[in-house]
C-alpha positions in Angstrom: -34.7 55.4 -54.8 -33.0 53.2 -57.5 -35.9 50.7 -57.0 -37.9 53.1 -59.2 -36.0 51.8 -62.2 -37.9 48.5 -62.2 -40.7 50.5 -63.9 -38.7 50.6 -67.0 -37.9 46.8 -67.0 -41.1 45.8 -68.7 -40.7 48.1 -71.7 -38.8 47.9 -74.9 -35.3 49.5 -74.7 -35.3 53.2 -75.3 -32.4 54.8 -77.0 -32.3 57.9 -74.9 -29.6 59.8 -76.8 -31.7 59.5 -80.0 -34.8 61.2 -78.5 -35.5 64.8 -79.2 -35.2 67.2 -76.2 -39.0 67.8 -76.4 -39.7 64.1 -76.0 -37.3 64.1 -73.0 -39.3 67.0 -71.6 -42.5 65.2 -72.2 -41.5 62.2 -70.0 -39.6 64.5 -67.7 -42.7 66.6 -67.0 -44.4 63.5 -65.7 -41.4 62.3 -63.7 -40.9 65.8 -62.1 -44.6 65.8 -61.2 -44.3 62.4 -59.5 -41.3 63.7 -57.5 -43.2 66.9 -56.5 -46.3 64.9 -55.5 -44.2 62.4 -53.5 -42.5 65.2 -51.6 -45.8 66.9 -51.0 -47.4 63.7 -49.6 -44.3 62.9 -47.6 -44.9 66.1 -45.6 -48.1 64.6 -44.1 -51.7 63.8 -44.7 -53.8 66.7 -45.9 -57.0 67.3 -48.0 -56.3 66.7 -51.7 -57.1 70.3 -52.6 -54.4 71.4 -50.2 -51.9 68.9 -51.6 -52.8 70.1 -55.1 -52.2 73.7 -54.3 -48.8 73.0 -52.7 -47.8 70.8 -55.7 -48.9 73.3 -58.2 -46.5 75.8 -56.8 -43.6 73.4 -57.4 -44.5 72.3 -60.9 -45.3 75.7 -62.4 -42.9 77.1 -65.0 -41.6 79.9 -62.8 -40.5 77.6 -60.0 -39.0 75.1 -62.5 -37.1 78.0 -64.1 -35.7 79.0 -60.6 -34.7 75.4 -60.1 -33.0 75.4 -63.5 -30.6 78.2 -62.3 -30.1 76.7 -58.8 -28.9 73.4 -60.1 -27.1 74.6 -63.2 -23.7 74.6 -61.4 -24.2 71.1 -60.0 -24.6 69.4 -63.4 -22.2 67.2 -65.3 -21.3 68.4 -68.8 -23.7 65.9 -70.3 -26.6 66.9 -68.0 -26.0 70.6 -68.7 -26.0 69.8 -72.4 -29.3 68.0 -72.2 -30.8 70.8 -70.1 -29.6 73.5 -72.6 -30.9 71.4 -75.6 -34.3 71.3 -73.9 -34.3 75.0 -73.2 -33.4 75.8 -76.8 -35.9 73.4 -78.4 -38.5 75.0 -80.6 -41.9 74.0 -79.2 -45.1 74.3 -81.1 -47.0 75.0 -77.9 -47.0 78.3 -76.1 -47.2 78.8 -72.3 -50.7 79.4 -70.9 -49.8 81.0 -67.6 -46.0 81.6 -67.9 -43.5 84.0 -69.3 -41.8 82.5 -72.4 -38.3 82.7 -70.8 -39.5 80.8 -67.8 -41.3 78.3 -70.0 -38.1 77.6 -72.0 -36.1 77.1 -68.9 -38.8 74.8 -67.4 -38.7 72.8 -70.6 -34.9 72.4 -70.2 -35.4 71.2 -66.7 -38.0 68.8 -67.7 -35.8 67.5 -70.5 -33.0 66.8 -67.9 -35.5 65.0 -65.6 -36.7 62.9 -68.6 -33.1 62.0 -69.5 -32.3 61.0 -65.9 -35.4 58.9 -65.6 -34.9 57.1 -68.9 -31.2 56.6 -68.1 -32.2 55.0 -64.8 -30.6 57.7 -62.7 -33.5 58.3 -60.4 -31.2 58.9 -57.4 -29.5 61.7 -59.3 -32.8 63.2 -60.2 -33.9 63.2 -56.5 -30.6 64.8 -55.5 -31.1 67.6 -58.0 -34.8 68.0 -57.2 -33.9 68.5 -53.5 -31.0 70.8 -54.3 -33.3 72.9 -56.5 -35.9 73.3 -53.7 -33.2 73.7 -51.0 -34.3 70.5 -49.2 -31.8 69.0 -46.8 -31.0 65.3 -46.9 -33.4 63.3 -44.9 -36.2 65.9 -45.0 
């Protein structure tokens, strides 16, 4: 999976530790979505509306909040700090279809995935993604 890092090679260097947790969550939301869609597609060909429904169940705030708690004990101190900073960040948007607590935990998870992506730790992100969804290696 580390080949994914080539995407970052064409861009200006990003000082990840200087980014706000909400900026990390912004990019992490997109990266998490790519992981979820990749997993969904890897389970086989299907009509796009079926793929979308399966994917939507993974990327919703409630599921992301559940993943937050499942992986919390697997994180390094630095990863846990990033996730907590994301969770505690004051967002100017409010959730449309989610409980505020789930929304904050989802934001923390997205901040972690943004951090891992920008730090070129895609392998670690995939490991945590799979652990959060109880996916065995090789599935």
